[in-house]
VMD Tcl script that draws the C-alpha trace (Angstrom):
set ca {
  {130.75 126.45 52.01}
  {128.04 125.49 49.82}
  {127.10 121.73 49.93}
  {124.90 119.82 47.58}
  {122.87 117.16 48.93}
  {122.17 113.99 46.82}
  {119.03 111.79 46.87}
  {120.07 109.61 49.68}
  {120.56 112.51 51.96}
  {124.42 112.47 51.77}
  {126.45 115.50 51.27}
  {128.25 115.86 47.74}
  {131.33 117.94 47.94}
  {133.46 119.26 45.08}
  {136.93 118.34 44.59}
  {138.56 121.68 45.93}
  {136.13 121.34 48.97}
  {137.76 117.98 49.65}
  {141.12 118.96 49.23}
  {140.51 122.07 51.52}
  {139.10 119.87 54.19}
  {141.81 117.25 54.01}
  {144.75 119.90 54.08}
  {143.10 121.59 57.22}
  {142.52 118.35 58.90}
  {146.22 117.26 58.37}
  {147.19 120.83 59.34}
  {145.15 120.95 62.31}
  {147.82 119.58 64.75}
  {150.97 121.11 65.61}
  {152.69 117.57 64.23}
  {150.44 117.87 61.10}
  {151.16 121.64 60.26}
  {154.37 120.71 58.70}
  {153.09 117.98 56.55}
  {150.27 120.07 55.24}
  {152.94 122.89 54.59}
  {154.91 120.29 52.53}
  {151.99 118.88 50.44}
  {150.74 122.37 49.49}
  {154.13 123.08 48.05}
  {154.41 119.97 46.19}
  {151.23 120.63 44.83}
  {152.67 123.62 42.57}
  {149.17 125.05 42.07}
  {148.28 127.55 39.40}
  {147.10 131.10 40.53}
  {143.77 130.37 39.94}
  {143.97 127.13 42.09}
  {145.51 128.82 44.80}
  {142.66 131.38 44.76}
  {140.14 128.60 44.72}
  {141.64 126.70 47.18}
  {141.94 129.49 49.46}
  {138.22 130.27 49.00}
  {137.14 126.88 49.85}
  {139.37 126.91 53.11}
  {138.07 130.35 54.14}
  {134.43 128.94 53.22}
  {134.98 125.97 55.73}
  {134.58 128.49 58.68}
  {135.26 127.67 62.27}
  {135.05 124.03 62.83}
  {132.63 122.94 65.60}
  {133.08 119.34 66.63}
  {129.83 119.22 68.17}
  {128.07 120.25 65.11}
  {126.79 116.98 63.47}
  {126.46 118.52 59.88}
  {130.18 119.71 60.11}
  {131.57 116.40 61.34}
  {129.67 114.50 58.78}
  {131.11 116.75 56.12}
  {134.66 116.35 57.31}
  {134.04 112.52 57.84}
  {133.06 112.06 54.39}
  {136.30 113.14 53.19}
  {138.30 111.35 55.67}
  {136.44 108.20 55.14}
  {137.24 108.21 51.45}
  {140.83 108.95 52.57}
  {140.81 106.19 55.06}
  {139.73 103.60 52.71}
  {142.00 104.91 49.88}
  {144.96 104.85 52.66}
  {144.28 101.35 53.70}
  {144.97 100.47 50.02}
  {148.14 102.10 49.98}
  {149.10 100.54 53.14}
  {148.50 103.42 55.62}
  {147.48 102.22 58.88}
  {144.46 104.52 59.56}
  {141.93 104.28 62.54}
  {138.18 103.86 61.56}
  {135.89 106.11 63.37}
  {132.14 105.24 63.08}
  {130.44 107.01 65.81}
  {129.82 110.79 65.94}
  {131.28 111.05 69.44}
  {134.46 109.46 68.67}
  {134.59 111.39 65.50}
  {134.03 114.80 67.21}
  {137.14 114.06 69.75}
  {139.41 112.57 67.23}
  {143.04 113.66 66.28}
  {145.10 113.07 63.37}
  {147.10 109.84 64.34}
  {150.82 110.69 64.75}
  {151.99 107.37 62.82}
  {149.68 108.53 60.14}
  {151.11 111.76 59.81}
  {154.68 110.20 59.78}
  {153.32 107.94 56.56}
  {152.20 111.26 54.97}
  {155.32 112.73 55.75}
  {157.43 109.69 54.24}
  {155.07 109.64 51.33}
  {154.23 112.85 50.02}
  {153.69 112.24 46.27}
  {151.04 109.67 46.97}
  {148.89 112.21 48.79}
  {149.91 115.09 46.65}
  {148.38 113.05 43.56}
  {145.02 112.63 45.20}
  {144.92 116.41 46.03}
  {145.73 117.27 42.35}
  {143.03 115.22 41.11}
  {140.49 116.93 43.57}
  {141.72 120.34 42.47}
  {141.00 119.55 38.83}
  {137.23 119.71 39.51}
}
mol new
graphics top color blue
foreach p $ca { graphics top sphere $p radius 0.5 }
foreach p [lrange $ca 0 end-1] q [lrange $ca 1 end] { graphics top cylinder $p $q radius 0.2 }
display resetview
């Protein structure tokens, strides 16, 4: 996955890269796999979007929770989603340190809210996939 660094040293991701990270993160646990699959179906992607998303997911590669660069990449997406989720009434745990983030699992209560409100999440993913 090609990343673009911006002037403050942070990483800028494209919309499809963000969507790939979020779908993989949601689907990383057995409980979340069905939620991610349901969200993917609701997206009703065009063939070129499926191809792009598949390429981005493949480009993510094996996730190493002890690789600080990978954790920061993933956390940049999850932090956006956390703040967005707070505004939508989703209770999301905030992780501020590298060790905690490396060991974090998706909160089962959060997965339940995603399952109950798939259209809200799908709209974010659709917007990211327009990039």
